[in-house]
C-alpha positions in Angstrom: -49.4 -31.7 -26.4 -48.5 -28.9 -28.8 -47.8 -28.9 -32.3 -44.3 -30.0 -33.6 -42.4 -26.7 -34.4 -44.4 -24.5 -32.3 -43.3 -22.9 -28.5 -41.1 -24.7 -26.3 -42.8 -27.5 -23.9 -41.4 -26.4 -20.7 -39.7 -23.3 -22.2 -36.8 -25.7 -23.6 -38.2 -28.6 -25.6 -38.9 -28.4 -29.0 -41.3 -31.1 -30.4 -40.0 -32.8 -33.7 -42.4 -35.2 -34.3 -44.0 -38.7 -33.3 -41.6 -41.5 -33.1 -43.8 -44.4 -34.3 -47.4 -44.2 -36.1 -49.3 -45.4 -33.1 -49.4 -42.3 -31.3 -46.8 -42.8 -28.7 -43.8 -40.6 -27.4 -42.3 -37.8 -29.2 -38.9 -36.9 -30.4 -37.9 -33.6 -29.1 -34.9 -31.5 -29.0 -33.7 -29.9 -25.7 -32.6 -26.3 -27.0 -30.8 -26.0 -23.6 -28.6 -28.9 -23.9 -28.4 -29.7 -27.3 -29.6 -33.3 -27.5 -32.7 -35.1 -28.9 -34.8 -36.8 -26.3 -38.0 -38.7 -25.9 -41.3 -37.2 -24.3 -44.3 -39.1 -23.0 -47.5 -37.6 -21.9 -49.4 -39.1 -18.9 -52.8 -38.1 -17.9 -53.1 -37.0 -14.2 -55.9 -37.7 -11.9 -58.2 -35.2 -10.5 -56.0 -33.8 -6.9 -56.3 -36.3 -4.6 -54.8 -39.5 -3.2 -54.9 -41.1 -6.8 -52.9 -38.3 -8.3 -50.0 -38.2 -5.5 -50.0 -41.8 -6.1 -49.1 -41.1 -9.7 -46.6 -38.4 -8.7 -44.7 -40.6 -6.4 -44.7 -43.5 -8.7 -43.1 -41.0 -11.5 -40.5 -39.4 -8.6 -39.2 -43.0 -7.7 -38.9 -44.1 -11.2 -36.9 -40.8 -12.4 -34.5 -42.1 -9.6 -33.6 -45.1 -11.3 -30.3 -45.1 -13.1 -29.4 -48.5 -14.8 -27.7 -49.3 -17.7 -30.8 -51.6 -18.9 -33.1 -48.7 -17.6 -34.3 -46.1 -19.9 -33.6 -42.5 -17.8 -36.0 -40.1 -17.1 -34.2 -36.5 -17.5 -37.0 -34.5 -16.3 -40.9 -34.5 -15.4 -43.1 -31.5 -16.5 -46.5 -30.9 -14.5 -49.9 -29.2 -15.8 -53.1 -29.4 -14.6 -54.4 -32.5 -15.8 -51.2 -34.1 -17.2 -47.3 -34.4 -16.8 -44.9 -35.1 -19.5 -41.7 -37.4 -18.8 -38.4 -36.3 -20.6 -36.3 -39.3 -21.3 -33.3 -40.8 -22.6 -33.7 -41.4 -26.5 -32.3 -44.6 -27.4 -32.0 -45.2 -31.3 -32.9 -48.4 -32.4 -36.2 -50.7 -32.3 -38.7 -52.0 -29.4 -38.6 -55.4 -29.0 -42.1 -55.5 -31.0 -40.7 -54.0 -33.9 -37.7 -56.5 -33.9 -40.2 -59.2 -33.7 -42.2 -58.0 -36.6 -38.9 -57.3 -38.8 -37.3 -60.8 -37.9 -39.8 -63.2 -36.6 -39.4 -65.3 -33.3 -35.9 -65.2 -31.8 -33.4 -67.9 -30.9 -33.2 -69.3 -27.4 -30.1 -67.8 -27.0 -30.9 -64.4 -28.1 -34.3 -64.1 -25.7 -32.1 -65.5 -23.0 -29.8 -62.5 -23.4 -32.5 -59.9 -23.7 -34.2 -61.3 -20.8 -30.9 -61.3 -18.8 -30.8 -57.5 -19.7 -34.8 -57.0 -18.8 -34.4 -59.1 -15.6 -31.8 -57.3 -14.2 -33.6 -53.9 -14.8 -36.6 -55.5 -13.1 -34.2 -56.4 -10.1 -32.7 -52.8 -10.2 -35.8 -51.0 -9.7 -37.2 -53.6 -7.2 -34.4 -52.5 -5.0 -35.4 -48.7 -5.0 -39.3 -50.0 -4.3 -40.4 -49.6 -8.2 -42.3 -52.2 -9.8 -43.0 -51.7 -13.7 -46.6 -52.9 -14.0 -46.9 -53.0 -17.8 -43.9 -55.1 -19.1 -44.2 -55.7 -22.6 -42.3 -56.4 -25.9 -43.6 -52.5 -26.9 -41.5 -51.5 -23.7 -38.2 -52.8 -24.4 -35.8 -51.0 -26.7 -33.0 -52.9 -28.6 -30.1 -50.4 -29.7 -27.8 -51.1 -32.6 -24.8 -51.3 -30.6 -26.7 -54.3 -28.2 -27.9 -52.3 -25.4 -31.5 -53.6 -24.0 -33.3 -51.1 -22.2 -36.5 -51.1 -20.4 -39.0 -47.9 -20.5 -42.4 -47.1 -18.7 -41.6 -47.6 -15.0 -43.6 -44.9 -14.1 -46.6 -47.1 -13.5 -48.2 -49.0 -11.0 -47.9 -52.7 -10.4 -46.1 -55.4 -8.1 -42.8 -57.2 -8.5 -44.4 -60.7 -8.9 -46.7 -59.3 -11.8 -43.4 -58.2 -13.2 -41.9 -61.5 -13.2 -45.1 -63.0 -14.5 -45.1 -60.4 -17.5 -41.1 -61.1 -17.9 -42.4 -64.9 -18.6 -45.0 -64.0 -21.4 -42.1 -61.3 -23.0 -40.0 -63.9 -23.3 -42.3 -66.4 -24.5 -43.9 -64.1 -27.3 -40.2 -63.3 -28.3 -39.1 -67.0 -28.4 -42.7 -68.4 -30.3 -44.3 -65.1 -32.3 -47.2 -65.5 -30.1 -48.3 -65.0 -26.2 -48.5 -68.2 -24.2 -52.3 -69.7 -23.9 -53.7 -67.4 -26.3 -53.4 -64.4 -24.4 -53.6 -61.3 -26.9 -52.7 -61.9 -30.6 -49.8 -63.2 -32.4 -47.1 -61.1 -33.7 -46.9 -59.8 -37.6 -44.5 -59.6 -40.0 -46.8 -57.3 -42.5 -50.2 -58.6 -42.3 -49.1 -62.4 -41.6 -48.9 -64.0 -38.3 -45.8 -65.2 -37.1 -47.3 -68.5 -35.6 -50.4 -69.8 -35.1 -51.0 -70.0 -31.6 -54.0 -72.5 -31.9 -51.9 -74.9 -33.4 -48.4 -74.1 -32.1 -46.9 -77.1 -29.9 -45.6 -75.8 -26.5 -42.3 -74.2 -26.4 -39.2 -76.6 -26.4 -35.8 -76.3 -25.5 -33.6 -74.6 -23.0 -35.9 -71.6 -22.2 -39.0 -74.3 -21.9 -38.8 -75.0 -18.5 -38.0 -71.4 -17.0 -41.1 -70.3 -18.9 -43.5 -72.8 -17.6 -42.3 -71.6 -14.4 -42.5 -68.0 -14.8 -46.3 -68.4 -16.1 -47.5 -70.3 -12.9 -50.5 -68.2 -11.5 -49.3 -68.8 -8.0 -46.3 -66.6 -7.3 -45.3 -68.9 -4.7 -44.6 -71.5 -7.4 -42.5 -69.4 -9.6 -38.8 -69.8 -9.5 -36.5 -67.6 -7.1 -34.4 -64.7 -8.7 -31.3 -66.5 -8.5 -32.7 -69.4 -10.6 -34.3 -67.0 -13.2 -30.7 -65.1 -13.5 -28.5 -68.3 -13.6 -30.7 -70.2 -16.3 -30.5 -67.0 -18.5 -26.8 -66.7 -17.9 -26.7 -70.4 -18.7 -28.4 -70.1 -22.0 -27.1 -66.4 -23.1 -24.1 -67.4 -25.2 -22.2 -63.9 -24.7 -22.8 -63.9 -21.2 -21.9 -67.6 -20.7 -18.5 -67.1 -22.5 -17.9 -63.9 -20.6 -18.7 -65.6 -17.4 -16.5 -68.2 -17.9 -13.5 -66.1 -19.3 -14.2 -64.2 -16.0 -13.5 -67.3 -13.7 -10.4 -68.0 -15.7 -9.4 -64.4 -15.3 -10.4 -64.2 -11.3 -8.8 -67.8 -11.2 -5.6 -66.5 -12.5 -5.4 -63.6 -11.1 -5.7 -65.2 -7.4 -2.9 -67.6 -8.5 -0.6 -65.2 -9.4 -1.5 -63.2 -6.0 -0.8 -66.4 -4.5 2.1 -67.3 -5.9 3.8 -63.8 -5.1 2.8 -64.2 -1.7 4.3 -67.7 -1.4 7.5 -66.4 -2.9 7.7 -63.5 -0.9 7.4 -65.4 2.4 10.2 -67.8 1.0 12.4 -65.1 -0.2 12.0 -63.9 3.2 12.8 -66.9 5.2 15.8 -67.7 3.3 17.1 -64.8 2.3 17.7 -65.5 -1.3 16.7 -63.7 -4.5 16.4 -66.7 -6.4 13.0 -67.0 -8.4 10.5 -69.5 -7.1 8.4 -71.5 -9.6 4.4 -70.4 -9.5 2.0 -73.1 -8.8 -0.3 -74.1 -11.9 -3.9 -73.3 -11.4 -6.0 -76.6 -11.9 -7.5 -76.5 -15.7 -11.1 -76.2 -15.9 -13.3 -79.3 -16.0 -13.8 -80.5 -19.7 -16.9 -82.8 -20.0 -17.7 -85.2 -22.7 -20.3 -84.1 -25.2 -21.3 -87.6 -26.0 -21.1 -91.2 -24.5 -21.5 -94.4 -27.0 -22.5 -96.6 -24.3 -24.6 -96.5 -21.1 -23.0 -95.7 -17.9 -22.7 -97.6 -15.1 -23.8 -95.5 -11.9 -21.9 -97.9 -9.3 -18.7 -97.0 -10.9 -19.0 -93.2 -10.2 -17.5 -93.3 -6.6 -14.7 -94.2 -4.9 -14.7 -96.5 -1.5 -13.4 -93.5 0.4 -16.2 -91.2 -1.4 -18.8 -93.6 -0.1 -17.3 -93.9 3.5 -17.2 -90.0 3.6 -21.0 -90.0 2.9 -22.1 -92.4 4.9 -22.8 -95.5 2.9 -21.9 -99.2 2.5 -19.4 -100.0 0.0 -21.5 -102.8 -1.2 -24.4 -101.0 -3.5 -27.3 -102.6 -5.5 -27.3 -102.6 -9.2 -30.5 -102.2 -11.3 -31.1 -101.2 -14.8 -29.6 -97.7 -15.1 -29.5 -97.6 -11.4 -27.2 -98.2 -8.3 -28.7 -98.3 -5.0 -26.5 -97.8 -1.6 -28.1 -98.5 1.9 -26.5 -96.5 5.1 -22.7 -97.8 6.1 -24.1 -98.6 9.7 -27.9 -99.8 10.0 -27.6 -99.9 13.8 -27.4 -96.1 14.2 -30.5 -93.8 15.2 -32.9 -93.4 12.2 -31.5 -89.7 11.9 -28.1 -90.8 11.5 -28.6 -93.3 8.5 -27.7 -92.3 4.9 -29.2 -93.7 1.7 -27.9 -93.1 -1.9 -29.7 -93.6 -5.2 -27.6 -92.8 -8.7 -29.5 -92.9 -11.6 -27.9 -92.6 -15.3 -30.1 -92.5 -18.5 -28.4 -93.1 -21.5 -29.9 -91.4 -24.6 -29.5 -92.6 -28.3 -30.6 -91.2 -31.9 -34.1 -91.7 -32.5 -36.8 -90.5 -34.7 -34.6 -87.9 -36.3 -33.8 -86.6 -32.9 -30.0 -86.8 -31.7 -29.4 -88.4 -27.9 -28.2 -85.1 -27.1 -31.6 -83.6 -28.0 -33.8 -86.6 -26.7 -31.9 -85.6 -23.2 -32.6 -82.1 -23.5 -36.1 -83.0 -23.7 -36.5 -85.8 -20.9 -34.6 -83.1 -18.6 -37.7 -80.4 -19.7 -40.3 -83.1 -19.0 -38.6 -84.6 -15.8 -38.5 -80.8 -14.4 -42.1 -79.9 -15.2 -43.0 -83.2 -13.7 -41.4 -82.5 -10.3 -43.0 -79.5 -9.9 -46.3 -81.3 -9.9 -45.5 -84.5 -8.1 -47.0 -85.7 -5.0 -46.0 -89.1 -4.6 -42.7 -91.2 -4.5 -42.2 -94.5 -6.8 -44.0 -96.5 -4.9 -47.2 -94.2 -4.1 -45.8 -92.7 -1.0 -46.9 -89.2 -0.6 -43.9 -86.5 -0.3 -44.2 -82.8 0.0 -41.6 -80.3 -1.3 -39.5 -78.3 0.9 -37.6 -77.0 -1.7 -39.4 -76.7 -5.0 -37.5 -77.8 -7.9 -35.5 -74.9 -9.4 -32.8 -74.6 -11.9 -29.1 -75.2 -10.3 -25.9 -73.8 -11.4 -24.3 -77.0 -10.6 -22.8 -79.7 -12.6 -23.2 -80.3 -16.5 -24.8 -78.4 -18.9 -28.2 -78.3 -17.4 -29.2 -79.2 -13.6 -32.0 -79.0 -11.2 -32.3 -79.4 -7.4 -35.1 -79.9 -5.4 -35.5 -81.2 -1.6 -38.6 -83.2 -0.4 -39.5 -85.3 2.7 -41.5 -88.6 2.6 -44.2 -88.3 5.8 -41.8 -87.8 8.4 -40.0 -91.0 7.6 -37.1 -89.8 5.3 -35.7 -86.4 3.8 -34.3 -86.2 0.5 -32.0 -83.9 -1.5 -32.3 -84.6 -5.6 -29.7 -83.2 -8.0 -31.0 -84.0 -11.7 -27.8 -82.9 -14.7 -27.2 -83.8 -18.0 -24.0 -84.3 -19.6 -23.9 -84.7 -23.4 -26.8 -87.2 -24.1 -26.7 -88.7 -20.4 -28.9 -87.8 -17.9 -27.5 -88.2 -14.0 -30.2 -88.2 -11.1 -29.0 -87.9 -7.5 -30.9 -88.9 -4.8 -29.5 -88.5 -1.0 -31.6 -89.1 2.0 -31.1 -89.4 5.6 -33.8 -91.6 7.7 -35.8 -88.5 9.1 -38.3 -86.0 8.3 -36.2 -83.2 8.2 -32.8 -81.9 7.8 -31.8 -78.9 10.1 -28.0 -79.3 9.6 -28.5 -79.4 5.9 -26.5 -82.8 5.5 -28.6 -84.2 2.3 -28.3 -80.7 0.3 -24.4 -80.4 1.3 -24.0 -84.4 0.6 -25.9 -84.2 -2.8 -23.8 -81.3 -4.5 -20.7 -83.2 -2.8 -21.5 -86.5 -5.0 -22.9 -84.7 -8.1 -19.5 -82.7 -8.1 -17.3 -86.0 -7.6 -19.6 -87.5 -10.7 -19.0 -84.8 -12.8 -15.2 -84.9 -12.5 -15.2 -88.4 -12.9 -16.8 -88.2 -16.2 -14.2 -85.4 -17.0 -11.2 -87.7 -16.0 -12.7 -90.4 -18.0 
């Protein structure tokens, strides 16, 4: 690379100096467009398939256009190297942010993770993977923009998702998972001691555990990752709720206008017609002072709708329903179990904190579970995944019990209470999705029942 202030690179870029002290990219001035840019130098292999593969990757990366991806403006190729001219974003890398501020809150990590995840998805849609995602590759601008650089490397999307888990873990804990690498430091002082640090806790813990699975097939699907991050990132959660309310309001206005237009056309009058009032969003309790009775969640009509008897059997924290008609063929029989676990303050933790921790532990246990309560083997047909359904936290899974039954289970938390819905059919498969549809419907009924008191 030429020295700063000397001849123009490519006849237009004047080098101004390194962007950091580690010998990374250069700050340069684009004398043609009168703007500052960042220039990275990439060694090229000798002519041959390896060189062509690098150039093809760079060309694909240069075509990426997304708010969370650093734009490549230009590429200059020489005999043994190339220079990528990129958008210069003011701000700090995530590594620099961690060194300056220490480990970040779960909410901020989720917010950063959501932008990075969107960048990875956008690149995947264009056939590009990152291959080297780390806190050094993420830039955080003063206005809050988060952008990922370094897409001109090779790798796979599966590797990118695991690297995302490592990056989020590092941002949350101050050190990589499992003793990988070295802990981040503030000055010369490690942020945390990875040898003695407890495993991550809090709302991000299940997602991190899932992303860090060695087997890509055991990692969560993209929708689960996105919904989990949306749930935790406060700004996006608020924006999503506002968006839903705005859309609901807009649809209500359009519907009211349409109905009014039809009525005016039919009656020939110009008298105003009252617009229907949109249903308010559910407002759930944040704390329950006493245990809940799971047998009281459903009405008789709801029990009939899902095909269970009206005389459930009550046990501690549990309510069990058998099929309404036991004479039916096995594949038509439906069974239902609902659990309601109530948590109170203990050992310095609030009931809500204990419920959150139980949810995390239960999800981790469910991921590895191979047997039912009484030891019968089960096989997950839909692995446990975060579910954007009822309550403040939820997961959903489906499993079969050795051809005898098929169950959809939903576990969700409302304040200091955890509720589990297990809806089964007497068959080893569920081709028409009866248990999934029914479990979601039942969980929704319970959520509304709690909101209405």
